[in-house]
N, C-alpha and C positions, 0 to 999 in steps of 0.2 A: 504494500500500500504506500502510495506517495503522491504528493502534489506535483503537477507538471511544472516544467521550467517557466511556462507562461504564468502560472499561478504564483509561483515564488517571486518572479520578477515584478508582478503586479503588487504584491505585498511589500516588497522592498521599495518600489517607487512611491507607493502611497505613504509609507513610513517616512521616507526622505522628504516628501512634500509636507507631511504633518510636522516634521521636526523643523522645517524652514517656513512655517506658516506665517511668521511675522513679515516676510518679504511679500511684495505684491505678486511677482511672477518668478518662477524658478526655471531657468533654461534647461532644455532636455540634455544638453551636453554635460551640465553639472551633475544631473541625476545619474546619467550613464557612467560618468567617471567615478563618482563617489560610491556607486553601488556595483561597479564592475559588470555592467550590462551592455551588450552590444547595442549601439544607438539605433541601428535599423530595426532590430527586434523590439527595442523599447518603444519606438514610434508606434508599432502595431498594438502593443499592450496599452499605451496611453490613449490611443484612439478608441479602443474597446471601453476603457474606463470613462472616457469623455462621452461616448454614446450612451453609457449607462447613467449619465448625469452626475458622476462623482467628481469630475474635473471640468474646468474651463481652460481655454487657452487663447493666446494671442500670437499671431505670426509676426515675423520680422526680427530685426536686430535687437529690439528691446522686448521681445516676446518671451513666452514661457508658459508654464502651467501653474495652476493652484487649485486647491480643494474647493468644491462648491459649498461645503458645509463644514462645521467645526469638526475637528478630529474625533471628538467624543460622540459624534452622531453617525460615524461611519464604522461599520463592523468589518472584520476580516471576512466574514461570510458573504457580505454584500460584494466585496471586491472579488472574491473567488468566483461567485456566480456571474459577475460581469464578464470575466475573461474565460471561464470554463463552461459557462452555460448552466442550466439548472440541474444537470446531472450531479450526483453525489461526487464529492472530491475523492472519496475512498470507495472503490468498487472492486469486486473480485468475482471471477467466474467460479463459483463454488457449487458443490453438489447440493441437491435439495436438502440434505441433512444439515448443511451448514448455513443455509440461506437466512435463517432466523438470527444466527450469530452475526453475520455480516450486516444485516439490517440494524441490529442493536448497536454495533460499532459505528455504523454510518450516522445513526441518530445521536450518539454520544458526541461524535466529532462535530456534527452540525450545531449542537447545543453550545459547544465551546466557541466555535468560530462566529456564531451569531451573538455571543455574549461579549467577546473581546473587541474593544474599540481601538482605533488608532491613537486616541488620546491616552488610553492605558498603555499602549506599546511605547509611546513617546516617554511617558513617565518611567516605565521600566528601563528604557535605554538610557535616560538621563541619570537615573539612580545607579545603574551599572557603571556608567562613565565616571560618576563622582566617586565611587568606591575604588575605581582603578587608578585614580591619581594619588600618588604618594604624598603624604603630608610630612613636611620637614619642620622640625622644631629646633629653633636655634637658641 
């Protein structure tokens, strides 16, 4: 079971945009560089997110992308469905004996991704970065 590269890139791009929310627009080149995502592929991902109403953009030398809502209002599940479609992110071709198990797993994953917002992910990332900085006492 795994999320596709497209789903992972969408989550990384949305987190990047959420972390840089104070800026009016974030250029695609900056997102691609910071997140190590090929720019051509990122363009496709961002287009899907824009079509889903999660992003807006402006073209040109001063252009870029930004979230249409507050990061606390956008869930990981909404982003995954925007780029992966409505199918479950976790699927398996299992025997009928295991179908109930896979359904239960899929429902559990859906509950988590539909609960976690990008606001929460930003807070987690900032907390992790603040703990990673050494504190020097003189």
